[in-house]
C-alpha positions as CSV (number, residue, x, y, z in Angstrom):
1,M,40.7,-69.9,19.4
2,P,38.3,-72.7,18.6
3,R,38.2,-73.7,14.9
4,S,35.1,-74.2,12.8
5,A,33.7,-77.7,12.1
6,F,31.2,-79.1,9.6
7,V,28.9,-81.9,10.6
8,S,26.3,-83.7,8.5
9,L,23.5,-86.2,9.6
10,D,22.3,-88.6,7.0
11,G,20.3,-91.8,6.4
12,L,16.9,-93.0,5.2
13,D,13.9,-90.7,5.8
14,G,12.2,-92.0,9.0
15,T,15.5,-92.7,10.8
16,G,15.0,-89.6,12.9
17,K,17.9,-87.6,11.6
18,S,16.1,-84.3,11.3
19,T,15.0,-84.7,15.0
20,Q,18.5,-85.4,15.9
21,C,19.8,-82.4,14.0
22,R,17.4,-80.2,15.8
23,L,18.4,-81.6,19.3
24,L,22.1,-81.3,18.3
25,V,21.8,-77.7,17.4
26,E,19.8,-77.0,20.7
27,W,22.6,-78.6,22.7
28,L,25.3,-76.7,21.0
29,T,23.4,-73.4,21.4
30,A,22.9,-74.1,25.0
31,Q,26.7,-74.3,25.4
32,K,27.2,-71.0,23.6
33,V,28.8,-72.6,20.6
34,P,28.0,-70.5,17.4
35,V,26.1,-72.9,15.2
36,T,24.5,-72.7,11.8
37,A,21.8,-75.3,10.8
38,C,20.9,-76.0,7.2
39,T,19.0,-78.6,5.1
40,D,20.2,-80.2,1.8
41,P,18.5,-79.8,-0.6
42,G,17.2,-76.3,0.4
43,G,18.7,-73.7,2.8
44,T,18.6,-70.9,0.2
45,A,16.0,-69.2,-1.8
46,L,17.1,-71.2,-4.9
47,G,17.5,-74.3,-3.0
48,Q,13.9,-74.2,-1.6
49,E,12.7,-74.0,-5.2
50,L,14.9,-77.0,-6.2
51,R,13.8,-78.9,-3.1
52,R,10.1,-78.3,-4.0
53,L,10.7,-79.5,-7.4
54,L,12.6,-82.6,-6.3
55,L,10.4,-83.7,-3.5
56,F,6.9,-82.6,-4.6
57,G,7.2,-82.0,-8.4
58,R,5.1,-84.9,-9.5
59,E,4.0,-83.0,-12.6
60,H,7.4,-83.6,-14.1
61,R,9.2,-86.8,-15.2
62,I,12.8,-86.2,-13.8
63,A,15.5,-88.4,-15.3
64,P,18.0,-89.9,-12.8
65,M,20.8,-87.8,-14.0
66,T,18.7,-84.7,-14.0
67,E,17.7,-85.4,-10.4
68,A,21.2,-85.9,-9.3
69,M,22.2,-82.6,-10.9
70,L,19.3,-80.7,-9.4
71,F,20.5,-81.9,-5.9
72,M,24.0,-80.9,-6.8
73,A,22.9,-77.4,-7.9
74,S,21.1,-76.9,-4.6
75,R,24.1,-78.0,-2.6
76,A,26.4,-75.7,-4.6
77,Q,24.3,-72.7,-3.7
78,L,24.1,-73.8,-0.2
79,V,27.8,-74.0,0.2
80,D,28.2,-70.6,-1.5
81,E,25.6,-68.8,0.6
82,V,25.4,-70.5,3.9
83,I,28.0,-73.3,4.7
84,G,31.1,-71.5,3.4
85,P,30.4,-68.1,5.1
86,A,29.6,-69.9,8.4
87,L,32.7,-71.8,8.4
88,D,34.7,-68.7,7.5
89,R,33.2,-67.0,10.6
90,G,34.5,-69.9,12.8
91,E,31.1,-71.5,13.4
92,V,30.0,-75.1,13.7
93,V,27.7,-76.1,10.8
94,V,25.2,-78.8,11.1
95,S,23.6,-80.0,7.9
96,D,20.6,-82.3,7.4
97,R,22.1,-84.3,4.6
98,F,25.0,-83.6,2.3
99,L,26.8,-85.3,-0.8
100,L,26.7,-88.8,0.7
101,A,22.9,-88.7,0.1
102,N,23.3,-88.2,-3.7
103,V,25.7,-91.2,-3.7
104,A,23.3,-93.5,-1.9
105,Y,20.1,-92.4,-3.5
106,Q,21.1,-91.7,-7.2
107,G,24.2,-93.9,-7.2
108,W,23.6,-97.1,-5.3
109,A,19.8,-97.2,-5.7
110,G,19.4,-95.1,-8.9
111,G,21.9,-96.8,-11.1
112,L,24.4,-93.8,-11.6
113,S,28.0,-94.2,-11.0
114,A,28.9,-93.6,-7.3
115,D,32.4,-92.6,-8.3
116,D,31.1,-90.0,-10.8
117,L,28.8,-88.6,-8.3
118,W,31.6,-88.1,-5.7
119,T,33.8,-86.4,-8.4
120,V,30.9,-84.0,-9.5
121,G,30.0,-83.4,-5.9
122,R,33.5,-82.4,-5.0
123,F,33.7,-80.1,-7.9
124,V,30.4,-78.2,-7.2
125,T,31.2,-77.8,-3.5
126,G,34.8,-76.7,-4.1
127,G,36.1,-79.9,-2.4
128,L,34.3,-79.1,0.8
129,E,33.2,-82.2,2.9
130,P,31.9,-82.6,6.3
131,D,34.5,-83.3,9.1
132,L,32.1,-85.8,10.5
133,T,29.0,-87.5,9.0
134,L,26.6,-89.5,11.2
135,V,24.7,-92.1,9.2
136,F,21.5,-93.2,10.9
137,D,20.9,-96.8,10.1
138,L,17.5,-98.5,10.3
139,P,15.8,-101.2,8.3
140,P,13.7,-99.6,5.5
141,D,10.4,-101.1,6.7
142,I,10.8,-99.6,10.2
143,A,11.9,-96.3,8.7
144,K,8.8,-96.2,6.5
145,A,6.6,-97.1,9.4
146,R,8.0,-94.1,11.4
147,R,7.1,-91.5,8.8
148,N,3.9,-89.8,9.9
149,R,3.1,-88.0,6.8
150,E,2.3,-88.7,3.1
151,A,5.3,-89.8,1.2
152,D,7.0,-87.3,-1.0
153,R,8.3,-88.1,-4.5
154,M,11.5,-89.6,-3.4
155,E,9.9,-91.6,-0.5
156,D,7.3,-93.0,-2.8
157,R,9.6,-95.7,-4.2
158,G,9.7,-99.4,-3.8
159,D,11.3,-101.5,-1.1
160,D,14.1,-102.7,-3.4
161,Y,15.0,-99.1,-3.9
162,Y,15.3,-98.3,-0.3
163,T,17.2,-101.5,0.5
164,A,19.8,-100.4,-2.1
165,V,19.9,-96.9,-0.5
166,R,20.6,-98.4,2.9
167,R,23.3,-100.6,1.4
168,G,24.8,-97.5,-0.1
169,F,24.9,-95.6,3.1
170,T,26.5,-98.3,5.1
171,A,29.0,-99.3,2.4
172,E,30.2,-95.8,1.8
173,A,30.5,-95.2,5.5
174,G,32.6,-98.2,5.9
175,V,35.1,-96.9,3.5
176,R,35.8,-93.7,5.4
177,P,35.8,-94.5,9.2
178,D,37.9,-91.4,9.7
179,R,34.9,-89.2,8.7
180,Y,31.8,-91.4,8.9
181,R,30.1,-93.1,11.9
182,I,27.1,-95.4,11.6
183,V,24.5,-94.8,14.3
184,D,22.0,-97.5,15.2
185,A,18.7,-95.5,14.9
186,N,16.6,-98.4,16.2
187,R,16.6,-96.9,19.7
188,D,14.7,-94.3,21.6
189,V,15.5,-90.6,20.7
190,D,17.4,-89.8,23.9
191,A,19.8,-92.8,23.5
192,V,20.5,-91.8,19.9
193,Q,21.1,-88.2,21.0
194,R,23.6,-89.3,23.6
195,E,25.6,-91.0,20.9
196,V,25.4,-88.0,18.6
197,R,26.7,-85.8,21.4
198,R,29.6,-88.1,22.1
199,E,30.7,-88.2,18.5
200,V,30.2,-84.5,17.8
201,G,31.8,-83.6,21.2
202,R,35.0,-85.6,20.3
203,L,35.3,-83.7,17.1
204,L,34.7,-80.3,18.8
205,A,37.1,-81.0,21.6
206,D,39.8,-81.6,18.8
207,R,38.9,-78.2,17.4
208,G,39.2,-76.4,20.9
209,W,35.6,-76.2,21.9
210,G,34.8,-76.8,25.5
211,V,31.5,-78.8,25.4
212,R,29.9,-81.1,27.9
213,E,27.7,-84.1,27.0
């Protein structure tokens, strides 16, 4: 009997991670793998309210610690309502972002303690972490140029901020090579998706799923 698996995709906005999430879910669905897709922040009724506030609530000044805790609250609800039940059902979960994003954005770039964010994050998720996180890496200027919409509240920050975010993603990924993979996002969509499928395919093969790249 195949076992459940939890995969997250992360990186700067503009690296193509959301597109890669969609393509990954389509690939798994086509192979009859039961998959649940979600977005962090968001994914629940409460999470959507928090997402709107965090990304578009320009009417409020949100302190860095408050911002971090709002992301944590959305994630806690997502684990309780969506991710946990899906894993209990034996499904594969694909999440567009997870705790690593908090550590990179509010920790490495926002001045909060990365260690403290990891600790709080593990508490609010009951210790749940992805079995595999793919970190899409791209220089901030290229990622910014790829965005084809108006910047949200998080995206509307300076170059130094996003340089620090990128540094956080790659540094944290380097500490946990057993669970994190850095993916060169400066390639065409198909080439990146092939690498995504290889990495996810290895994990799922270990969990007893018969998937083909």
